[in-house]
C-alpha positions in Angstrom: -142.4 -24.4 21.7 -141.1 -20.8 21.9 -140.8 -20.3 18.1 -143.7 -18.6 16.4 -145.3 -20.2 13.4 -145.8 -16.9 11.5 -143.2 -14.2 10.8 -144.0 -10.7 9.5 -141.5 -9.9 6.8 -143.0 -6.7 5.3 -145.1 -3.8 6.6 -146.4 -0.7 4.9 -149.0 1.6 6.3 -150.5 5.0 6.8 -153.3 6.2 9.1 -156.2 3.9 8.6 -154.6 1.5 6.0 -152.0 -1.2 6.4 -150.5 -4.0 4.3 -148.3 -6.8 5.7 -146.7 -9.9 4.3 -146.5 -12.9 6.6 -144.6 -16.2 6.1 -145.7 -19.5 7.6 -142.5 -20.8 9.0 -143.6 -24.5 8.7 -144.7 -24.4 5.0 -143.0 -21.3 3.6 -146.3 -20.0 2.2 -146.5 -16.2 2.0 -149.7 -14.4 2.9 -150.8 -10.8 2.3 -152.9 -9.1 5.0 -154.5 -5.8 4.1 -156.6 -3.6 6.4 -158.5 -0.4 5.6 -160.5 1.1 8.4 -162.6 -1.6 10.0 -162.3 -4.1 7.1 -159.4 -6.5 6.4 -158.5 -9.6 4.6 -155.9 -12.3 4.3 -154.9 -14.2 1.2 -152.0 -16.2 -0.1 -149.5 -14.1 -2.1 -149.3 -15.1 -5.8 -146.6 -14.6 -8.3 -147.2 -13.4 -11.9 -148.1 -16.9 -13.0 -150.8 -17.2 -10.3 -148.8 -19.7 -8.2 -148.4 -19.3 -4.5 -145.2 -17.7 -3.3 -143.2 -20.1 -1.1 -140.1 -19.0 0.8 -137.4 -21.5 1.8 -138.1 -23.1 5.2 -135.2 -23.2 7.6 -135.5 -25.6 10.5 
């Protein structure tokens, strides 16, 4: 399979910090990855109601 499961759809960063949004191409779930220095974390992206953001899945 040559298609990657995750796709980066957003990037913002400066020296030492970075924020990215990734989409799982199989489920449509959006994830936020944030890094600052040597620390980082990944979490599902939530909307204003606290529900997981899900993008349409195109197969």
